[in-house]
N, C-alpha and C positions, 0 to 999 in steps of 0.2 A: 503495499499499500505506502502509494505516497504523500505525505503528509505538507498541506500546502504552504509551508513555512516563506515567511519573508520578515526576515531576521534583523529589524534595523540598530537594537544595540552593540551587533558583533558588528558595524558598520559605523563604529565609533575607533575612534584611535588605539591602538593595542594598550596604552596603560591604561584602559580602563577594566582591563580582565585579561584572564589567560585564558589560549585556545587549549583545550584538556579533554580527550574523551575518558568517557568512563570507563572503570572497574572487569574484567570482566569476571561475574559470578557465577559456581559449579552448579547450580540445580536452583534453578528459577522459578516459583510457582505463583500462582496468582490465585490471591486470597479474595481480591473484592473485586469490582468493577464499576464503577462508576455509569453506568448506561446512558441514562436523562443528557447525562453533561456532557457525556462523547458523545451524543448526538448534537446538543446543542453548539460540540466545537464544531460540526461537522467529521467527525470521525466517524467509522465504522465499528461498532464495538463486537459484530462476531472476528471482525479481521484482530481485534486485541485482545480479545480470548483466546484468536487461535497460536498456537507453536509459536511462528511468525509476531505476532502480537507482543509476546513474553515476554521473549527476545528483549524486544526494544523498551518495552515498560521495565525492565531489571538492566538497562544500560550496556546490556551484551550484544547489542545489534543500535548502529546509527542509522535512523530513516531517510530517508534519500529526502534532501534539500534541508538537513538540520544541519546547524554548526556550531558546536558543543561548546561551554564558555563558564568557567568560576568567574564569578562578578568580585569590584576589588572593594572592597567600604574600610570605613574608618568607623568611630563610634563611642560613644560614654557610655559605659556597663556599668552601673551601680555607683552612676557621679564620677566614675573616675575613663580616663579617656587613653583609647586605647586607637594609637596612630595606623595601623594595621591590620585589620580581622579579615574579609572577605570568604568566600565563600568555602570554606575547608570542607563542607559536606555534602556539597549542593555542586550541578552543574546544568545550566541553564541548555534543552537542546534547542528552541527555537520560539520563535513568536507565531502565533495565528490567526487570521483574521478572519470571523467566523460572518456568517450572512445578515448581521444587524450593524456587519463594521466595525464590530470592537476587538481590540486585538489585545489578546493573553498571551502570556509567558507558560511555554511548560518548563517544566524543571523536575530534576531527577534527584531528592534529597538522601543519602545515602550510598550512590556510585562509587564512593573511595577520592583517595587523595588526592587534590587541588596542590598546586602554591601555595595558595592558604590555609594547607592545615595542619601548621607549626607540627606538634607531636600529635596530632590523633590521627584516624587513621581512614578518616575519612566516611566513614558505617553510619546505619543510625540501626536500633536494633528492635524489634518488632514490635516492643511496650508501645515508645513512643510514637513509630508512624502509625499503628492502630488508635492512640491515643489523639494524631493531628487528624485522622480520616473521621475520629467518633465527632469529634469536637470540632472543627472545621465546617464540616457539613449539617449539625445541628445548627449551628450559628448561621446557615445561609438557609436555610428552614424556618428562623425565626427571623429574616431578612434581615439580617443584619449584614453589613459590609466586611467581608472576610477574602482570603485567598481558597481554594478548593481544594479539593483531593477528588482525584478522578483512578484513580488505581494504588493499591497498595500489594507489592508480590512480596514471597520468600524467598531468603536467595540461598538455601541450603547451608549457609555458613556461621559458624559462629562471630560475635564480638564479643570485644572484653572490656567491662564497666567496673563496674563491682563486684559481680556476679560474672559466669560466661553466662550469653543468651545469646538466642538465635535472629540472624540479621534479616535485613528486610529494606525496601526499597517504595519511597512514596512517590506517585507522580503526582505534582501538586501547579493548579492554576493560577496566575495571578494578571491583573493588568498593567502587573511590571513589578518586578524586582528593587527598583531604587528606593531609596531609605534616605534618613536624613542622616546618616552613614555615611551614605555615598558622596555626596556635598562634604562633608567635612572630612574625605578621604583628600580631596582636593584640596581645600582648603590648609589642611595641615602641611602641605606643603607646598602654601604661596602657589597654588596654582593657577593661577585666574586665568588661562586661555581654557584650561581643563573644567572650571567653573561656569565658565561662559559655552562652553560646549553642551555641557550636563546641562545645565537651565532648559538651553534653545533644546536640547530633546526631549526636556519634562515638558514644557509648555507645547510643544505640533502635537505630543499623547498625550497629555494627559486636559489638560488647561491653554485649549487653542483660543480662546476670549481672551485670555492675556496678554496676547500677540499685537492685539488690537489695543493696548492702552500704551498711552505715552511713557509707561514705568511699569514696564512686564515684568521684571523681578521681581515691586512692591506686590502687584497683581497675582502672582505667583503666589510669593509668604503669604497674602490674604487667603489663596483659594488652600491652600493647602492647612494653614489656620481651621479655617471655617470644618474643610472635611473630617479634621479631626479632632476638634467640638465634638460638632455631630456623631460620629465613631463612639467618643468615649462618656459621651449621652447614653445609646443606644447600651454600650457594657453597664450604666449602673441601672439602667432600667427595667434590667436581667438578672439583677445580683452577678456578674462578672468579672471577675478579677484576673487582668492578664497576667501578673507575676513575673513579668521580665520586659518592662516597660525601656529597654537601653534604647539609643537613637539607633542601632543598627537594624532596631523590631518597627520601628517608626515608618511605615509607608509612605511616601510621596502620593501614592493615589488615596489615602483613606481607608483600606484593606487595612481588618484584621490579621496581622503576620504573626506565626510564632506560638506553635501551641506545645511549648514544655510545661514548664510550671503553673500552668493556666489551671483554673476552677470558680466552679461556682459554689455560692453558699449558701449554705442551708442557714441555717440558724443567721438573722440579722444582724452585722453586729461591723459598725463603720471599718474598724481596727484589724478585720479582716486581715490575715498573710496564711498563703500556702508553702507557696516558694522556699524550699527546704533552704535557699541561701539567701533569703532575707530577712538576714538576721534583726535589721533594725526597722522592719516594717515601711521602707523606701518606695514600695508601689504597693501597700494596704488598700484595701476597696476604697474607703475614703479617700487615699491619696492621689487617683489616678488623676482627675480635671486639672491640679495646679503642678503634677509630675508632667501633664501632656502638653501646659503652659511653659515648665521648664525644658523641655525637649524643643518647641517650634522657636523657644531664644536660642540653641545650638544652629537652630537652620539659619535663621535672622541672621548671626555671628558669619555663617559662610556667605552668606550672600552680602553682605557689607561691600565689598567691593567693588559690584556689578549696581548697587542702588543709586550710588555715585561718589566720584572720585577723590571725596575727602570723608573720612572717618565721620567729623564733625556735625557734615550738612547727613548724613548716609543714616547714623544712629538716630536722630528722633523721627524719621521717615518711617522705618522700621518701627521703634518704640509704637507710633501712631496705630498701626496695625496689629502688634500684637495685643494692644489695647480691647483692642474689639473679642478678644475669643474668649473670655467670661461671660460677657452678653450672651454670646451665640451658645455658648455650652446650656448657660443657664433657660435660653431660651427653647432652646431641644428638649433638657431634660423634663423642664414642665410642662412644654407639650406633649409630649411622652406620657407622663404621669396625669396628666389627665385625662390622656385616654384612657389609664388605666383602671383610673377610679370613674370612669362611667360618665364626666364632663366632654360637653362638648363649645360651654364659652369661656373665655376666660374673665377672671375676678381678681384686684388686686391682692387680694390676702389667700390663695392660692397656694403660694408659695409655705404659709405656716400651713395651712391644712397638709400639705405634704411632709411636711416637717415632723405634726403632733401624730402622724401616723408612723413615722420611724421613730420616734422616743416610744411612743409604746409596742410597735414593735420589738426595740429593744431591751425596756424594762422586761414584757414578757418571753424573753429569750423565742418569740415566735420564726417560723419557717418563712422564707422571699417568699418563696415564689408560690408556697399555699394558699398566705396571708390573701395575695391579690385572686387569685384564682377563687376562691371562694366566700371572698369581697360581693364578687356579680354573682356568685350562685345563691348567694344568703340573699339577694335584693326579692320582698317580697317571697320570702322562702324561710320559716321559722327552724326548718330542720340545718337547713345550711349555715344560716348566723351560729345556730349549735355546732357546729361542725365549725366552721371558724373559729369561735372563741374556745375551744378545745385547743387551739394551737397556742395557746397562750398560759404561759404558768402563772402570770395572773393578768386578767381581763377587766381589771379595773381602768383602767389607762383605756383601752382601748374603746370600752361603754360611753367614755367620756364622749372621746372623737367620733363616734360611729354618730354621736347626735349631732354632734357642729357637719357630719359629712352629710346627714340624712336634711340638715336643714340647708344646707349645699343646695344639694341632688333638685331641692323644690324650687331652686331658682334659673335652672340648666333650662338650656333648650334644646335640650336630647330629651324627645319623647321616651317615656318610662316601658315604652311598652318594647321598643328598643336599647334600652339603657342594656340587659344581661348578657344579648348575645352581642354588640359592641364591644362587651366587656372580654368575652370568651376569646373570642379573636384576636385580640390582643395580651391577654395572657394566658401564657403557657399552662398547660397541665404535666406537661414532660419535656425536663432542661437535661442535660450531661447528667446528672447529681454523679457526683464524686466516687462512691464508692461501687455506683455501676460501670462505672468505667472502670475501675479496679479492677473487678472481678470479672469482666470481660476480658483485660488484657490478660490476666494472673491464667486462664484459663486456656488462653490463645499459646502466652509464651510455659506453662510449667508442663498443659494434655494436648499441644496441637490441636485443639477445642476450639472452633470460631463459631462456633451458633451464638454463643451469649453474645457476640460480635457482631455477625450478622443482624440477631433482633434486636439490638440496642439500636442499632444504623437504623433499618425498619421503621424502629417507634419512632423513633427523634425526627424523622422524615414529616411527622402528621402532629408537630407539637400543641396544637389547642384542639385538635378534635380526641375527645372521648373514644379511645380503645378499648372495648369488654376484651376481658382476661388479662389487661393488661397493668393491672392498679400496683404489682410492685415497683416499677417503673414511678411510678407517681409519687410513694410517700418519702421521706426522710430518713437517711440511716438510724438502725437502734446503735448505741452506745459502742456496741461490740464491732460493729460497722464501718465507726466515723472514719474519712481518712485527713488526718493534719497535717500532712504535709505531700507536696509534689514535687516531680526533679524533672530536672531540663532536661534529661536524657543524654549530653555530648559526652 
C-alpha cells in the first residue's frame, strides 16, 4: 500500500531533525488497530491488519513515500532547562493530508534509538503504550483536543526498566509534533534564522490567519495561548491531571501530548498529584492553569527577537498578549461548568456557584465524575438525589449548595424538560479511571491477556451513554484498588 505522504517538516533544514530509520524488531504482532481513525486518514484497515501492514506499524518496513526523522527540541523539565532533548524514542514516518485537508503526523513511539536517545534504548514498554492508547482515545471520545492512537503492536522483544517488560510500538497521530521546546531548541543556540523558519512553518501549518497580520509572531503567540487556555480548561472540566506539563510536552497545535504519568481524579482535591516524580506537586490538578501560563512565557521569550529588533520593545508587546491568558481560561472554564451544571445563560455570580460546589465536594470527599453525573440524574428524581448525597462523607455543605443551584436554575433560560439530557451529554459516566487502566495493563503485561484492555477501550468510546452490564466501569476504586502513583514509562 502507498501512503499518500506529503512531508513538509522533513523539507526543513537538516538541523531540525535526524534522518533515521526505525530499528527492526523480531516478532511484531498487532494488538489493536483503530479502524475508524484509519479510515478517517484515508488508510485501508485491511492492509494495516495484514502482515505487510503490521511490518510498517512495527517499523520493520518503510512505507513508500515515508521520510523517517527524529525531531530536535529542548525543554524545561520540572522547571529546569535542558538544551537538547529530542525524539529519543520516537520517529516521525511522515505526514498525511486527509480528505478534509487536515495535515497529520504519523509517528512511531518506541521504534529504537536515535541521536537524541542519550542513554536510553529508544524502546517502549507494553504498559505505557497501552496506557497512551486507552487514555488518548478516551480523551478524543470526550471531545478534548488530543493526539490519537492508530495502532499498538507488540514487538516480541523485552525492554529493561525497573523490571523486564514486554516491548511494544505505538503509532501516534497528531496535527504536528512541534512543541514549545522546539522553539527553545533554536533560541538556546541563538539561531534566529532557525526560529524564523520554524515560526513561518508553524504559522503556515496551524495558524495561517496570523500571516495576514502586521505582527504575525504576536498573533502566533496569541493563537497558541488561546489554544492552551481552552485545552487546560477542558482538562479541568473532567478532572484530568496531565502530570508532566514540561515545555517539551506542550504542543503548538493545542493538542494533549504525552500520556505518561497522567491520571483522572477520583475524589476531588485540587492538590491531587499522581506522577511519581512530581515530588513538590508542581503539576497538581489545581496548578495546571498557572503552569500553562508559565510555559507560554517560555514561548514568548523565544519569539522576542522576531517580535521586535529591540528586546525593550518586544517584551511589553508579548506581555500584553500573555495577559489575555487568564481571561481566556476562565471564560472557557466557566462556559464548560455552566454546561455541566445545566445552565444556558450567564450570571456574574456563576463563578461563586462553581466554587461553592467544589468546596462541598472537597469537604465531602466526593468523586469528581459521579458528582456531576448524578446532579443531572437527580433533577426531579428523589432517588437520583439520594444517590448523589451518598457520594459525600458530609453532605451538609452539599445541601446548602443544592438550594442555591435550584434557585439559579429557576432563573435560567434552558427549558427544564431539556436540562437533564443536556447534562447527560456533557457529564461523562465513563472515564479512564486509574485502577481500571492499571488492571488492564497488568493483565496484558503479565498474562498476555488483552481482553480487559479491549473492553475498556470499547466502553470509553461512548463515555456519555449508559451501557448495560458495564457498571463496574462507573464506580470509584475500593480502598485496596486505589492507584496513588503513575509513572512516565521512560
